[in-house]
SENUGU-216643 format. One line per 2 residues: number of its first residue (from 1); their letters; for each residue z negated, y negated, x of C-alpha. Coordinates in pm, 1 decimal. Layout:
<sites>
NUM = A = Z Y X ~ ... .
</sites>
This chain:
<sites>
1 = MA = -4265.7 -4717.6 463.8 ~ -3923.6 -4616.1 345.2 .
3 = LR = -3650.1 -4561.3 594.0 ~ -3330.8 -4733.7 500.1 .
5 = GR = -2999.8 -4778.1 659.7 ~ -2699.6 -4581.1 769.0 .
7 = GV = -2753.8 -4211.0 841.9 ~ -3082.0 -4191.9 648.8 .
9 = AN = -3113.6 -4019.9 311.6 ~ -3436.9 -3950.9 125.0 .
11 = GR = -3645.4 -4038.4 426.8 ~ -3466.4 -3783.4 650.2 .
13 = KS = -3203.2 -3842.8 906.6 ~ -2860.2 -3723.6 791.8 .
15 = LG = -2685.6 -3453.5 991.3 ~ -2342.7 -3560.2 877.2 .
17 = IN = -2339.3 -3311.3 593.0 ~ -2231.9 -3470.6 268.3 .
19 = DG = -2600.2 -3521.2 167.6 ~ -2617.7 -3281.8 -125.9 .
21 = AC = -2254.8 -3294.1 -231.9 ~ -2098.4 -2963.2 -316.2 .
23 = HR = -1889.3 -2808.2 -41.9 ~ -1611.3 -2748.4 -294.7 .
25 = QT = -1563.0 -3119.8 -334.3 ~ -1505.2 -3166.9 36.4 .
27 = MP = -1259.1 -2878.2 74.3 ~ -1050.3 -2848.3 -243.4 .
29 = GR = -861.1 -2525.3 -296.1 ~ -1078.0 -2321.8 -59.2 .
31 = HH = -1303.0 -2164.7 -323.1 ~ -1207.6 -1983.2 -639.5 .
33 = SN = -1414.5 -1917.6 -948.1 ~ -1524.1 -1565.0 -1032.4 .
35 = AE = -1289.6 -1558.4 -1330.7 ~ -996.7 -1649.0 -1106.4 .
37 = KR = -1091.3 -1377.2 -856.6 ~ -1116.9 -1117.5 -1135.3 .
39 = WR = -778.1 -1224.8 -1270.5 ~ -615.8 -1190.7 -926.1 .
41 = RG = -774.2 -848.6 -872.5 ~ -651.4 -737.3 -1214.6 .
43 = VT = -297.0 -851.9 -1144.0 ~ -299.0 -675.6 -804.9 .
45 = WT = -425.0 -345.9 -945.4 ~ -184.4 -364.6 -1239.7 .
47 = GL = 107.0 -417.2 -1001.4 ~ 3.9 -126.7 -780.0 .
49 = LA = -41.3 101.7 -1079.2 ~ 302.6 2.4 -1210.6 .
51 = VV = 465.0 92.8 -876.8 ~ 297.1 433.2 -868.0 .
53 = VE = 381.5 515.3 -1230.5 ~ 740.3 399.1 -1194.5 .
55 = TA = 792.7 603.5 -879.7 ~ 648.2 915.5 -1040.3 .
57 = VV = 854.2 875.0 -1358.8 ~ 1177.3 814.9 -1166.4 .
59 = GR = 1105.3 1114.1 -944.4 ~ 1037.3 1343.0 -1238.7 .
61 = RR = 1354.0 1230.7 -1416.0 ~ 1559.3 1309.2 -1108.0 .
63 = GH = 1399.9 1654.5 -1091.0 ~ 1215.4 1597.9 -766.0 .
65 = LV = 875.5 1755.0 -712.5 ~ 644.8 1471.8 -613.5 .
67 = AA = 350.8 1657.0 -462.4 ~ 171.9 1758.4 -142.5 .
69 = DT = 449.6 1994.5 -31.6 ~ 760.4 1807.0 -133.9 .
71 = VV = 1088.4 1935.3 5.6 ~ 1278.8 1654.5 174.1 .
73 = CC = 1606.5 1627.8 361.4 ~ 1697.2 1402.1 652.1 .
75 = RH = 2044.2 1248.6 696.5 ~ 2138.1 1531.4 934.8 .
77 = GH = 2083.9 1787.3 656.7 ~ 1755.8 1932.7 786.8 .
79 = TF = 1513.3 2031.3 512.4 ~ 1135.3 2052.4 546.4 .
81 = TT = 821.2 1988.1 345.9 ~ 601.6 1680.4 367.6 .
83 = LW = 320.6 1500.4 189.8 ~ 488.2 1266.3 -61.6 .
85 = IP = 263.4 1044.9 -272.3 ~ 443.5 792.4 -493.7 .
87 = GV = 395.3 435.7 -372.4 ~ 190.6 542.8 -69.2 .
89 = SF = 290.9 638.1 283.1 ~ 53.9 754.0 556.3 .
91 = KA = 298.6 894.2 813.0 ~ 620.4 709.8 744.6 .
93 = LR = 772.4 369.1 679.4 ~ 862.4 338.2 310.6 .
95 = LG = 1203.3 192.7 228.1 ~ 1229.4 221.6 -150.1 .
97 = WW = 1306.3 581.9 -242.2 ~ 1364.8 671.4 124.0 .
99 = RF = 1117.6 700.9 406.7 ~ 1169.0 668.8 778.1 .
101 = QY = 974.2 953.3 934.4 ~ 980.0 1230.2 1194.6 .
103 = CP = 1196.8 1537.1 1121.2 ~ 1025.0 1846.9 1267.3 .
105 = VG = 1342.3 2058.0 1237.5 ~ 1573.1 1837.4 1445.0 .
107 = RH = 1286.4 1671.7 1635.4 ~ 1409.1 1319.3 1565.4 .
109 = WD = 1318.7 1014.6 1351.2 ~ 1539.8 964.4 1046.6 .
111 = LV = 1554.1 855.2 683.5 ~ 1436.3 1131.0 449.4 .
113 = TP = 1457.1 1164.7 72.9 ~ 1322.7 1426.5 -172.9 .
115 = VT = 1551.1 1715.0 -258.5 ~ 1601.5 1855.7 -608.6 .
117 = VA = 1440.2 2198.3 -576.8 ~ 1638.8 2336.2 -873.1 .
119 = DM = 1962.5 2285.5 -676.3 ~ 1841.2 2488.4 -375.5 .
121 = TA = 1884.4 2861.4 -325.5 ~ 1581.1 3080.6 -261.0 .
123 = DE = 1676.6 3113.9 109.2 ~ 1715.5 2735.9 153.1 .
125 = LE = 1380.9 2676.0 -15.2 ~ 1206.8 2932.9 206.1 .
127 = AA = 1363.0 2781.6 520.7 ~ 1242.6 2436.3 415.3 .
129 = RQ = 888.8 2564.3 351.0 ~ 872.4 2718.9 699.6 .
131 = HH = 891.4 2369.2 850.8 ~ 622.6 2113.9 763.7 .
133 = DV = 572.7 1777.4 926.3 ~ 242.1 1683.0 1087.9 .
135 = RL = -46.1 1734.5 847.9 ~ -310.9 1469.4 805.5 .
137 = P = -654.0 1557.8 946.7 .
</sites>
């Protein structure tokens, strides 16, 4: 005896699920193919790599040392060292070439930018290296 009628498919009562139809057909645009996902990941990583390389190249051309102990200066003229990784910020808000972060010399929050070490005297460089912002654990 075959069951026929509304709500019955293949002898079983339907639960309102599209009776074997692919979920993609019911919700277009919600799923992406593996090739599309790989393409998006590739574009994302390429963009991130371009930002990091560009920042490093620009920094080197300007004569700034982009490293773990980079000498920076706030708008009040205080100099100190900080962790400066191109394209990445753990302790500050990045605003292009500037960063908004805490100045340990003046004990205030301000915009800081890398300083050209070649333009500093030995005494200024030593004073800047005596002050370091909060280190990461």
